[in-house]
Kinemage of the C-alpha trace (Angstrom):
@kinemage 1
@onewidth
@group {chain A} dominant
@subgroup {mainchain}
@vectorlist {calphas} color= white
{ca met a 1} P -31.028 15.719 10.378
{ca lys a 2} L -29.313 12.638 12.304
{ca arg a 3} L -30.673 9.768 9.265
{ca phe a 4} L -28.763 13.224 6.815
{ca thr a 5} L -25.705 13.305 8.989
{ca leu a 6} L -24.958 9.822 9.344
{ca ala a 7} L -24.768 9.598 6.313
{ca leu a 8} L -23.021 11.971 5.036
{ca leu a 9} L -20.258 10.652 7.319
{ca cys a 10} L -20.930 6.781 6.012
{ca thr a 11} L -20.493 8.677 2.542
{ca met a 12} L -17.073 10.331 3.704
{ca ile a 13} L -15.487 6.658 5.205
{ca ala a 14} L -16.797 4.903 2.313
{ca val a 15} L -14.848 7.168 -0.193
{ca pro a 16} L -11.240 6.673 0.493
{ca ala a 17} L -11.380 2.955 0.506
{ca ala a 18} L -12.390 3.804 -2.665
{ca phe a 19} L -10.222 5.330 -4.340
{ca ala a 20} L -7.658 2.609 -1.804
{ca thr a 21} L -8.249 0.113 -4.447
{ca thr a 22} L -7.428 2.238 -7.883
{ca pro a 23} L -3.183 2.249 -8.260
{ca ile a 24} L -2.218 5.707 -8.029
{ca pro a 25} L 1.009 7.123 -8.970
{ca ile a 26} L 3.864 5.737 -6.803
{ca ala a 27} L 4.719 9.977 -6.859
{ca glu a 28} L 1.262 11.077 -5.785
{ca ala a 29} L 1.521 7.922 -2.517
{ca gln a 30} L 0.671 11.248 0.350
{ca arg a 31} L 1.605 10.009 3.969
{ca gly a 32} L -0.872 9.231 5.793
{ca thr a 33} L -3.268 7.593 3.689
{ca met a 34} L -5.021 4.437 2.090
{ca val a 35} L -2.654 3.850 -1.058
{ca thr a 36} L -2.492 1.226 -3.523
{ca val a 37} L 0.606 1.074 -5.549
{ca gln a 38} L 1.191 -1.172 -8.351
{ca gly a 39} L 4.695 -1.210 -9.883
{ca thr a 40} L 8.514 -3.897 -9.709
{ca val a 41} L 9.914 -4.926 -7.870
{ca glu a 42} L 13.041 -3.646 -7.712
{ca arg a 43} L 14.927 -4.913 -4.927
{ca ile a 44} L 14.961 -6.611 -1.466
{ca thr a 45} L 16.473 -4.519 1.251
{ca asp a 46} L 15.720 -6.596 4.366
{ca glu a 47} L 13.551 -10.157 5.022
{ca asp a 48} L 10.577 -7.983 5.345
{ca glu a 49} L 10.748 -4.632 3.099
{ca phe a 50} L 11.494 -4.299 0.082
{ca arg a 51} L 10.876 -1.754 -2.579
{ca leu a 52} L 8.956 -0.900 -5.456
{ca ala a 53} L 9.419 0.978 -8.609
{ca asp a 54} L 7.378 2.703 -11.193
{ca ala a 55} L 7.748 5.384 -14.175
{ca ser a 56} L 7.185 7.847 -11.309
{ca gly a 57} L 9.709 6.923 -9.219
{ca thr a 58} L 10.106 4.080 -5.908
{ca ile a 59} L 9.064 3.918 -2.684
{ca arg a 60} L 10.048 1.228 0.509
{ca ile a 61} L 7.374 -1.509 0.922
{ca tyr a 62} L 7.357 -3.052 4.815
{ca val a 63} L 5.661 -6.116 5.214
{ca gly a 64} L 6.935 -7.610 8.823
{ca pro a 65} L 6.057 -9.150 10.457
{ca asn a 66} L 6.045 -11.066 7.416
{ca trp a 67} L 8.231 -12.420 4.253
{ca val a 68} L 9.048 -10.145 1.262
{ca pro a 69} L 6.094 -13.447 -0.698
{ca ala a 70} L 7.971 -11.519 -4.441
{ca asp a 71} L 10.643 -11.360 -6.581
{ca val a 72} L 13.149 -9.004 -8.002
{ca gly a 73} L 11.813 -8.015 -10.589
{ca glu a 74} L 8.443 -9.097 -10.201
{ca ser a 75} L 5.221 -6.865 -11.410
{ca val a 76} L 3.696 -6.112 -8.197
{ca ile a 77} L 0.196 -4.361 -6.846
{ca val a 78} L 0.441 -3.305 -2.806
{ca ser a 79} L -2.116 -2.186 -1.036
{ca gly a 80} L -1.523 -0.630 2.629
{ca phe a 81} L -1.016 3.018 4.688
{ca val a 82} L 1.557 4.946 4.060
{ca asp a 83} L 3.267 6.213 7.388
{ca asp a 84} L 2.778 9.294 7.996
{ca asp a 85} L 6.851 9.746 9.671
{ca pro a 86} L 9.142 12.485 8.442
{ca gly a 87} L 11.791 10.653 6.575
{ca pro a 88} L 11.642 8.678 3.871
{ca arg a 89} L 8.083 7.614 2.796
{ca glu a 90} L 7.266 3.697 3.478
{ca ile a 91} L 4.029 1.562 3.220
{ca tyr a 92} L 2.244 -0.371 5.707
{ca ala a 93} L 1.016 -3.119 3.432
{ca arg a 94} L -1.931 -4.397 3.969
{ca ser a 95} L -2.267 -6.921 1.215
{ca leu a 96} L 0.153 -8.103 -1.984
{ca thr a 97} L -0.862 -8.626 -5.336
{ca arg a 98} L 1.711 -11.054 -7.599
{ca ala a 99} L 1.204 -11.220 -12.109
{ca asp a 100} L -0.719 -15.071 -11.204
{ca gly a 101} L -3.018 -13.112 -9.003
{ca thr a 102} L -2.177 -14.895 -5.698
{ca val a 103} L -3.110 -12.167 -3.085
{ca ile a 104} L -1.714 -12.663 0.582
{ca thr a 105} L -2.595 -10.315 3.302
{ca phe a 106} L -0.669 -9.500 5.605
{ca asp a 107} L -1.436 -9.186 9.711
{ca arg a 108} L -1.721 -5.894 10.936
{ca arg a 109} L 0.827 -5.671 13.980
{ca tyr a 110} L 3.932 -3.557 12.648
{ca asp a 111} L 5.847 -4.336 15.394
């Protein structure tokens, strides 16, 4: 019984991580979940934040305490955690993949 429970628990933990690697439409990014989204940098709103847009909508991307490593108009893939606070949705980025394939990972401190 313990092996079955442990195996089930491991499967439950592994499944969300698998979903996080396949880009989803921005409109489907649910609060409190890990997601991967793909779109175009619409505008840089602060030194550590930008708006990402796809055909389904836009979302704020926070990369702090780092500088935004992409340019307006650039196509990027972002993986991270959708903040569960009320108000506009925002993704705390853990990684960003630029159009040229360069992957940038971010420190997980979001102070």
